[in-house]
Residue frames as a rotation matrix with the C-alpha (Angstrom) as fourth column:
MET 1
0.010 -0.854 0.521 119.04
0.911 0.223 0.348 -86.67
-0.413 0.471 0.780 -55.27
ASN 2
0.707 0.182 -0.683 120.24
0.053 -0.977 -0.205 -83.25
-0.705 0.109 -0.701 -56.30
TYR 3
-0.330 -0.822 0.463 121.95
0.578 0.211 0.788 -83.63
-0.746 0.528 0.406 -59.67
SER 4
0.173 0.294 -0.940 122.07
-0.581 -0.740 -0.339 -81.51
-0.795 0.605 0.043 -62.75
LEU 5
0.400 0.020 0.916 121.69
0.629 0.722 -0.290 -82.92
-0.667 0.692 0.276 -66.24
TYR 6
-0.170 -0.572 -0.803 124.03
-0.363 -0.721 0.590 -81.60
-0.916 0.392 -0.085 -68.93
HIS 7
0.683 0.343 0.645 123.16
0.506 0.414 -0.757 -81.63
-0.527 0.843 0.109 -72.62
TYR 8
-0.256 -0.870 -0.422 126.20
-0.007 -0.435 0.901 -81.00
-0.967 0.234 0.105 -74.85
PHE 9
0.639 0.477 0.604 125.90
0.626 0.135 -0.768 -79.86
-0.447 0.869 -0.212 -78.46
ASP 10
-0.526 -0.741 0.416 127.62
0.847 -0.416 0.331 -77.91
-0.072 0.527 0.847 -81.24
ARG 11
-0.396 0.325 -0.859 126.78
0.234 -0.869 -0.437 -74.22
-0.888 -0.373 0.268 -80.97
LYS 12
-0.832 0.034 -0.553 126.32
-0.507 -0.450 0.735 -73.93
-0.224 0.892 0.392 -84.76
ILE 13
-0.752 0.546 -0.370 123.74
0.147 0.686 0.713 -76.73
0.643 0.481 -0.596 -84.82
GLY 14
-0.194 0.673 0.713 121.91
-0.817 -0.514 0.262 -76.03
0.543 -0.532 0.650 -81.57
PRO 15
-0.749 -0.113 0.653 120.62
-0.588 0.569 -0.576 -78.19
-0.306 -0.815 -0.492 -78.72
PHE 16
-0.173 0.728 0.663 118.39
-0.227 0.626 -0.746 -81.23
-0.958 -0.280 0.057 -78.77
ARG 17
0.350 0.141 -0.926 119.16
-0.935 0.106 -0.337 -82.37
0.051 0.984 0.169 -82.30
ASN 18
0.115 -0.256 0.960 119.60
-0.364 0.888 0.280 -86.06
-0.924 -0.382 0.009 -82.96
LEU 19
-0.660 -0.451 -0.600 121.23
-0.719 0.149 0.679 -87.73
-0.216 0.880 -0.423 -85.98
SER 20
-0.901 0.297 0.316 118.92
0.295 0.954 -0.057 -90.71
-0.319 0.042 -0.947 -85.56
SER 21
-0.026 0.967 -0.253 115.84
0.272 -0.237 -0.933 -88.57
-0.962 -0.093 -0.257 -86.15
LEU 22
-0.173 -0.111 -0.979 117.02
-0.809 -0.551 0.205 -87.74
-0.562 0.827 0.006 -89.68
PRO 23
0.888 0.352 -0.298 116.29
-0.461 0.672 -0.579 -89.94
-0.004 0.651 0.759 -92.70
LEU 24
0.754 -0.582 0.304 118.85
0.329 0.735 0.592 -92.78
-0.568 -0.346 0.746 -92.67
GLN 25
0.370 -0.666 0.648 120.89
0.895 0.068 -0.441 -91.66
0.249 0.743 0.621 -95.70
LYS 26
0.562 -0.135 0.816 121.07
-0.074 -0.991 -0.113 -88.05
0.824 0.003 -0.567 -94.51
ALA 27
0.888 -0.229 0.398 122.28
-0.409 -0.001 0.912 -89.21
-0.209 -0.973 -0.095 -91.08
ILE 28
0.595 -0.696 0.402 124.90
0.671 0.706 0.229 -91.43
-0.443 0.133 0.887 -92.71
ASP 29
0.400 -0.431 0.809 126.05
0.647 -0.493 -0.582 -88.57
0.649 0.756 0.082 -94.95
ILE 30
0.720 -0.114 0.685 126.41
-0.441 -0.837 0.324 -86.22
0.536 -0.535 -0.653 -91.96
SER 31
0.845 -0.417 0.334 128.30
-0.089 0.507 0.858 -88.88
-0.527 -0.755 0.391 -90.02
LYS 32
0.472 -0.679 0.562 130.66
0.880 0.400 -0.256 -89.38
-0.051 0.615 0.787 -92.99
GLN 33
0.502 -0.247 0.829 131.21
0.200 -0.899 -0.389 -85.61
0.842 0.361 -0.402 -93.19
ILE 34
0.851 -0.193 0.488 132.08
-0.524 -0.328 0.786 -85.47
0.008 -0.925 -0.380 -89.48
ASN 35
0.692 -0.612 0.384 134.54
0.407 0.769 0.493 -88.35
-0.597 -0.185 0.781 -90.02
LYS 36
0.466 -0.484 0.740 136.05
0.804 -0.117 -0.583 -86.62
0.369 0.867 0.335 -93.04
GLU 37
0.706 -0.166 0.689 136.62
-0.235 -0.972 0.006 -83.37
0.668 -0.166 -0.725 -91.12
GLY 38
0.296 -0.635 -0.713 138.50
0.609 0.701 -0.371 -85.34
0.736 -0.324 0.594 -88.47
LYS 39
-0.288 -0.439 0.851 138.54
-0.214 -0.837 -0.504 -82.49
0.933 -0.327 0.147 -85.93
THR 40
0.007 0.421 0.907 136.60
-0.978 -0.185 0.093 -83.98
0.207 -0.888 0.410 -83.03
PHE 41
-0.687 -0.194 0.701 136.22
-0.477 0.848 -0.232 -87.20
-0.549 -0.494 -0.675 -81.07
ALA 42
0.300 0.915 0.269 132.99
-0.261 0.350 -0.899 -87.88
-0.917 0.200 0.344 -82.97
SER 43
0.425 -0.174 -0.888 135.03
-0.904 -0.126 -0.408 -88.06
-0.041 0.977 -0.211 -86.19
GLN 44
-0.669 -0.741 0.067 136.40
-0.743 0.670 -0.010 -91.44
-0.037 -0.056 -0.998 -85.07
ARG 45
0.097 0.814 0.573 133.09
-0.612 0.503 -0.611 -93.27
-0.785 -0.291 0.547 -85.45
SER 46
-0.677 -0.304 0.670 132.85
0.204 0.797 0.568 -96.42
-0.707 0.522 -0.478 -87.54
LEU 47
-0.929 0.288 -0.231 131.07
-0.317 -0.305 0.898 -96.50
0.188 0.908 0.374 -90.88
ASP 48
-0.375 0.828 -0.416 128.19
0.407 0.550 0.729 -98.50
0.833 0.105 -0.544 -89.42
TYR 49
-0.979 -0.113 -0.172 127.76
0.203 -0.407 -0.891 -96.10
0.030 -0.907 0.421 -86.49
ILE 50
-0.610 0.791 0.032 124.33
-0.787 -0.610 0.091 -94.76
0.091 0.030 0.995 -87.49
GLU 51
0.044 0.641 -0.766 122.80
-0.399 0.714 0.575 -98.20
0.916 0.281 0.288 -88.02
ASN 52
-0.447 -0.287 -0.847 124.23
0.584 0.624 -0.519 -99.48
0.678 -0.726 -0.111 -84.72
ARG 53
-0.995 0.064 0.072 123.11
-0.096 -0.731 -0.676 -96.35
0.010 -0.680 0.733 -82.90
ARG 54
-0.317 0.945 -0.082 119.53
-0.843 -0.241 0.481 -96.68
0.434 0.222 0.873 -84.13
LYS 55
0.049 0.298 -0.953 119.38
0.066 0.951 0.301 -100.33
0.997 -0.078 0.027 -83.04
LEU 56
-0.674 -0.384 -0.631 120.70
0.626 0.157 -0.764 -99.54
0.392 -0.910 0.134 -79.56
GLU 57
-0.905 0.390 0.170 118.38
-0.424 -0.854 -0.301 -96.56
0.028 -0.344 0.938 -79.17
MET 58
-0.052 0.922 -0.384 115.40
-0.666 0.255 0.701 -98.73
0.744 0.292 0.601 -80.13
LEU 59
-0.139 -0.083 -0.987 116.45
0.469 0.872 -0.140 -101.41
0.872 -0.483 -0.082 -77.65
ALA 60
-0.927 -0.245 -0.285 116.79
0.367 -0.425 -0.828 -98.82
0.082 -0.871 0.484 -74.88
ARG 61
-0.661 0.742 0.108 113.45
-0.704 -0.664 0.252 -97.25
0.259 0.090 0.962 -75.84
GLU 62
0.058 0.686 -0.725 111.68
-0.246 0.714 0.656 -100.61
0.967 0.141 0.210 -75.72
GLN 63
-0.423 -0.281 -0.861 113.13
0.703 0.497 -0.508 -101.35
0.571 -0.821 -0.013 -72.28
PHE 64
-0.999 0.047 0.024 112.07
-0.053 -0.825 -0.562 -97.91
-0.007 -0.563 0.827 -71.04
ILE 65
-0.317 0.941 -0.116 108.50
-0.763 -0.180 0.621 -98.38
0.563 0.285 0.775 -72.31
ALA 66
-0.009 0.272 -0.962 108.39
0.217 0.940 0.263 -101.81
0.976 -0.207 -0.067 -70.63
LYS 67
-0.645 -0.290 -0.707 109.16
0.742 -0.014 -0.670 -100.02
0.184 -0.957 0.224 -67.34
GLY 68
0.247 0.864 -0.440 106.32
0.888 -0.383 -0.254 -97.55
-0.388 -0.328 -0.861 -67.82
GLY 69
-0.638 -0.550 -0.539 108.21
0.267 -0.814 0.515 -94.89
-0.722 0.185 0.666 -69.75
LYS 70
0.486 0.836 0.255 106.22
0.647 -0.148 -0.748 -92.68
-0.587 0.529 -0.613 -72.07
PRO 71
-0.585 -0.801 -0.128 108.59
0.476 -0.467 0.746 -91.31
-0.657 0.376 0.654 -74.72
LYS 72
0.456 0.715 -0.529 107.23
-0.010 -0.591 -0.807 -88.50
-0.890 0.373 -0.263 -76.88
ASN 73
0.293 -0.469 -0.833 110.01
-0.935 -0.323 -0.147 -88.77
-0.201 0.822 -0.533 -79.45
SER 74
0.949 0.043 -0.312 111.18
-0.162 0.915 -0.369 -91.79
0.270 0.401 0.875 -81.41
PHE 75
0.220 -0.952 -0.214 114.82
0.596 0.305 -0.743 -91.11
0.773 0.036 0.634 -80.55
PRO 76
0.557 0.015 -0.830 116.45
0.817 -0.190 0.545 -89.87
-0.149 -0.982 -0.118 -77.35
HIS 77
0.615 -0.505 0.606 118.23
-0.250 -0.853 -0.457 -86.67
0.748 0.130 -0.651 -76.47
TYR 78
0.260 -0.623 -0.738 121.44
0.725 0.631 -0.277 -87.42
0.638 -0.462 0.616 -74.62
MET 79
0.593 -0.155 0.790 122.48
-0.532 -0.812 0.240 -85.85
0.604 -0.563 -0.564 -71.35
THR 80
-0.332 -0.674 -0.660 124.96
0.306 0.584 -0.752 -86.65
0.892 -0.452 0.012 -68.60
LEU 81
0.832 0.484 -0.271 124.24
0.376 -0.132 0.917 -86.71
0.408 -0.865 -0.292 -64.91
GLY 82
0.518 -0.698 -0.494 126.77
0.284 -0.404 0.869 -84.12
-0.807 -0.591 -0.011 -63.80
ALA 83
0.640 -0.344 -0.687 129.26
-0.688 -0.655 -0.312 -82.21
-0.343 0.673 -0.656 -65.92
CYS 84
0.524 -0.514 0.679 131.54
0.518 0.825 0.225 -84.04
-0.676 0.234 0.699 -68.35
ASP 85
0.291 -0.482 -0.827 134.27
-0.504 -0.812 0.296 -81.90
-0.814 0.330 -0.478 -69.87
TRP 86
-0.633 -0.572 0.521 135.33
0.073 0.626 0.776 -84.78
-0.771 0.530 -0.355 -72.12
LEU 87
0.103 0.763 0.639 132.09
0.834 0.283 -0.473 -84.44
-0.541 0.582 -0.607 -74.11
LYS 88
0.587 0.042 -0.809 133.15
-0.194 -0.962 -0.191 -80.97
-0.786 0.269 -0.556 -75.19
THR 89
-0.489 -0.863 -0.128 135.74
-0.401 0.092 0.911 -82.68
-0.774 0.497 -0.391 -77.41
TRP 90
-0.273 0.477 0.835 132.92
0.695 0.698 -0.172 -84.13
-0.665 0.534 -0.522 -79.52
TYR 91
0.702 0.673 0.233 132.14
0.678 -0.530 -0.509 -80.71
-0.220 0.515 -0.829 -81.01
THR 92
-0.157 -0.728 0.668 134.01
0.829 -0.464 -0.311 -78.06
0.536 0.505 0.676 -82.94
ASN 93
-0.601 0.073 0.796 132.12
-0.297 -0.945 -0.138 -75.28
0.742 -0.319 0.590 -81.12
PRO 94
-0.527 0.395 -0.753 130.94
0.668 0.740 -0.079 -76.93
0.526 -0.544 -0.654 -77.90
ALA 95
-0.522 0.468 0.714 128.07
-0.669 -0.743 -0.002 -75.55
0.529 -0.478 0.701 -75.85
TRP 96
-0.728 0.300 -0.616 125.82
0.491 0.856 -0.163 -77.03
0.478 -0.421 -0.771 -73.19
ILE 97
-0.022 0.809 0.587 122.58
-0.550 -0.500 0.668 -76.59
0.835 -0.309 0.456 -71.32
VAL 98
-0.961 -0.239 -0.137 122.12
-0.004 0.510 -0.860 -77.49
0.276 -0.826 -0.491 -67.67
LEU 99
0.007 1.000 0.030 118.75
-0.439 -0.024 0.898 -78.87
0.898 -0.020 0.439 -66.55
HIS 100
-0.454 -0.138 0.880 117.65
-0.891 0.088 -0.445 -79.96
-0.016 -0.987 -0.163 -63.10
TRP 101
-0.987 0.001 -0.162 116.92
0.010 0.998 -0.056 -83.57
0.162 -0.057 -0.985 -62.19
ASP 102
-0.596 0.793 -0.127 113.55
0.328 0.095 -0.940 -82.56
-0.733 -0.602 -0.317 -60.72
ASP 103
-0.366 0.446 -0.817 112.40
-0.768 -0.640 -0.006 -81.11
-0.525 0.625 0.577 -64.07
PHE 104
-0.498 0.111 -0.860 111.86
-0.633 0.632 0.448 -84.69
0.593 0.767 -0.245 -65.29
THR 105
0.400 0.702 0.589 109.21
-0.904 0.407 0.129 -87.15
-0.149 -0.584 0.798 -64.16
GLU 106
-0.174 -0.419 0.891 109.87
-0.384 0.862 0.330 -90.84
-0.907 -0.284 -0.311 -63.68
SER 107
0.371 0.417 0.830 108.14
0.513 0.653 -0.557 -91.66
-0.774 0.633 0.028 -66.98
SER 108
0.985 0.084 -0.153 109.95
-0.062 -0.649 -0.758 -88.98
-0.163 0.756 -0.634 -68.99
ILE 109
0.329 -0.934 -0.138 113.61
-0.899 -0.264 -0.350 -89.91
0.290 0.239 -0.927 -68.59
SER 110
0.994 -0.109 -0.011 115.70
0.108 0.956 0.272 -93.04
-0.019 -0.272 0.962 -68.52
PHE 111
0.431 -0.899 0.080 119.35
-0.866 -0.387 0.318 -93.75
-0.255 -0.206 -0.945 -67.80
THR 112
0.765 -0.414 -0.493 122.10
0.202 0.881 -0.427 -96.12
0.611 0.227 0.758 -68.76
TYR 113
0.816 -0.577 -0.014 125.00
-0.089 -0.151 0.985 -96.67
-0.571 -0.802 -0.175 -66.39
GLY 114
-0.392 -0.909 0.140 127.75
0.252 0.040 0.967 -95.62
-0.885 0.414 0.213 -68.75
ASP 115
-0.572 0.088 -0.815 127.59
-0.709 -0.553 0.438 -94.59
-0.413 0.828 0.379 -72.37
LEU 116
0.454 0.891 0.006 124.80
-0.740 0.381 -0.554 -96.19
-0.496 0.247 0.832 -74.41
PHE 117
0.403 -0.300 -0.864 127.14
-0.741 0.448 -0.501 -98.02
0.537 0.842 -0.042 -76.82
PRO 118
-0.660 -0.685 -0.309 129.26
-0.401 0.669 -0.626 -100.01
0.635 -0.290 -0.716 -74.38
THR 119
-0.585 0.493 0.644 126.41
-0.684 0.127 -0.718 -100.33
-0.436 -0.861 0.263 -71.88
MET 120
0.444 0.895 0.047 124.12
-0.688 0.374 -0.622 -102.00
-0.574 0.244 0.781 -74.40
ARG 121
0.657 -0.204 -0.726 126.77
-0.609 0.424 -0.670 -103.84
0.444 0.882 0.154 -76.47
VAL 122
-0.391 -0.918 0.070 129.51
-0.784 0.292 -0.548 -105.06
0.482 -0.269 -0.834 -74.16
GLN 123
0.676 0.523 -0.519 129.03
-0.225 0.817 0.530 -108.66
0.701 -0.242 0.671 -73.05
ASP 124
-0.570 -0.821 -0.043 130.69
-0.210 0.196 -0.958 -108.95
0.795 -0.537 -0.284 -69.65
ASP 125
-0.314 0.428 -0.848 129.69
0.761 0.647 0.045 -109.90
0.568 -0.631 -0.528 -66.13
LYS 126
-1.000 -0.009 -0.011 128.89
0.014 -0.823 -0.569 -106.37
-0.003 -0.569 0.823 -64.95
PRO 127
-0.515 0.857 -0.012 125.28
0.783 0.465 -0.413 -106.49
-0.348 -0.222 -0.911 -63.70
TYR 128
0.020 0.534 -0.845 124.43
0.081 -0.844 -0.531 -102.99
-0.997 -0.058 -0.060 -64.90
ARG 129
-0.884 -0.372 -0.281 125.12
-0.257 -0.115 0.960 -103.80
-0.390 0.921 0.006 -68.58
ARG 130
-0.867 0.498 0.006 122.38
0.205 0.345 0.916 -104.05
0.454 0.796 -0.401 -71.21
GLN 131
-0.161 0.820 -0.550 119.88
0.985 0.096 -0.145 -102.28
-0.066 -0.565 -0.823 -68.97
VAL 132
-0.421 0.194 0.886 117.93
0.111 -0.958 0.263 -99.06
0.900 0.209 0.382 -68.92
TYR 133
-0.604 0.117 -0.788 117.04
0.796 0.135 -0.590 -97.49
0.037 -0.984 -0.175 -65.58
THR 134
0.504 0.763 0.404 114.32
0.577 -0.646 0.500 -95.20
0.643 -0.018 -0.766 -64.31
LYS 135
0.154 -0.411 0.899 115.17
-0.472 -0.829 -0.299 -92.28
0.868 -0.379 -0.322 -62.00
GLN 136
0.665 0.152 0.731 114.54
-0.744 0.213 0.633 -94.37
-0.059 -0.965 0.255 -58.89
GLU 137
0.945 -0.316 0.089 116.51
0.322 0.945 -0.062 -97.32
-0.065 0.087 0.994 -60.25
ILE 138
0.364 -0.867 0.339 119.56
0.312 -0.229 -0.922 -95.26
0.877 0.442 0.187 -61.21
ILE 139
0.366 -0.201 0.909 119.71
-0.803 -0.562 0.198 -93.89
0.471 -0.802 -0.367 -57.66
ARG 140
0.848 -0.013 0.529 120.04
-0.330 0.768 0.548 -97.47
-0.413 -0.640 0.648 -56.38
VAL 141
0.767 -0.612 0.191 122.68
0.571 0.518 -0.637 -98.30
0.291 0.598 0.747 -59.01
ILE 142
0.236 -0.682 0.692 124.70
-0.185 -0.731 -0.657 -95.21
0.954 0.027 -0.298 -58.03
ASP 143
0.564 0.011 0.826 124.33
-0.823 -0.071 0.563 -96.07
0.065 -0.997 -0.031 -54.34
LYS 144
0.912 -0.155 0.380 125.67
0.058 0.965 0.254 -99.55
-0.406 -0.210 0.889 -55.07
TYR 145
0.465 -0.734 0.495 128.43
0.885 0.382 -0.266 -98.81
0.006 0.562 0.827 -57.63
GLY 146
-0.107 -0.469 -0.877 129.05
0.420 -0.820 0.387 -95.08
-0.901 -0.327 0.285 -57.15
MET 147
0.766 0.250 -0.592 129.23
-0.358 -0.598 -0.717 -92.50
-0.533 0.761 -0.369 -59.89
PRO 148
0.731 -0.541 0.417 131.29
0.682 0.606 -0.409 -93.86
-0.031 0.583 0.812 -62.76
GLN 149
0.098 -0.792 -0.603 134.75
0.222 -0.573 0.789 -92.38
-0.970 -0.211 0.119 -62.88
ILE 150
0.951 0.215 -0.221 135.31
-0.141 -0.337 -0.931 -90.41
-0.275 0.917 -0.291 -66.03
LYS 151
0.003 -0.967 0.254 138.39
-0.061 0.253 0.966 -92.27
-0.998 -0.018 -0.058 -67.21
ASP 152
-0.977 -0.215 0.003 137.16
-0.013 0.074 0.997 -92.93
-0.214 0.974 -0.075 -70.70
ARG 153
-0.580 0.791 -0.194 133.95
-0.731 -0.400 0.553 -92.92
0.360 0.463 0.810 -72.71
ASN 154
-0.295 0.481 -0.826 132.83
0.157 0.877 0.454 -96.25
0.942 0.005 -0.334 -71.26
ASP 155
-0.544 -0.013 -0.839 132.67
0.823 0.186 -0.536 -94.81
0.163 -0.982 -0.090 -67.76
ILE 156
-0.938 0.273 0.214 130.47
-0.281 -0.960 -0.005 -91.79
0.204 -0.065 0.977 -68.35
LEU 157
-0.563 0.826 0.000 127.10
0.564 0.384 -0.731 -91.92
-0.604 -0.412 -0.682 -66.70
LYS 158
-0.966 0.254 0.046 124.73
-0.105 -0.550 0.829 -91.02
0.236 0.796 0.558 -69.47
SER 159
-0.338 0.936 0.102 121.10
0.072 0.134 -0.988 -90.29
-0.938 -0.327 -0.112 -69.24
ARG 160
-0.970 0.127 0.208 118.88
0.202 -0.059 0.978 -90.57
0.137 0.990 0.031 -72.23
SER 161
-0.406 0.876 -0.262 115.54
0.097 -0.244 -0.965 -88.95
-0.909 -0.417 0.014 -72.62
GLY 162
-0.795 0.258 0.549 113.12
0.587 0.095 0.804 -89.38
0.155 0.962 -0.227 -75.46
MET 163
0.006 0.897 -0.441 110.76
0.979 -0.096 -0.182 -87.07
-0.205 -0.431 -0.879 -73.68
ILE 164
-0.357 -0.165 -0.920 111.94
0.218 -0.972 0.090 -83.59
-0.908 -0.169 0.382 -74.49
SER 165
0.378 0.598 0.706 109.73
0.846 0.085 -0.526 -82.16
-0.375 0.797 -0.474 -77.22
């Protein structure tokens, strides 16, 4: 598989920062400030976003560890498998880094098929919901279902890695 991983971020803040890694109240305050500014897609998040995010990240982390994953960080750094222009709308000053698929070992990166929130929360009959995949597993999921079409945020193929130090 020859894919690139894209990590999107705000240029003023820098790459590989995660709200979840901050003390809870500080993360909530930053999330409220983003909502108040109202300039980006991220400003549309609910008031309980941070608490929900931490729960979903912990669930995904536990599943990854159960599959032999060895996360170095408590919280993941988000990337997409392939470019996603829509994610640029999440930031006032968008920037991104491109990394190669082969730069990550099987135990250092995990994937969800679609964005973490709907993937881990939506209760429907789609067999790829509520699951975390290894590199080898996501290849099989893509072979079976194809790359998600980027129609909306629920269809973005997201990778998550708690391994980047």
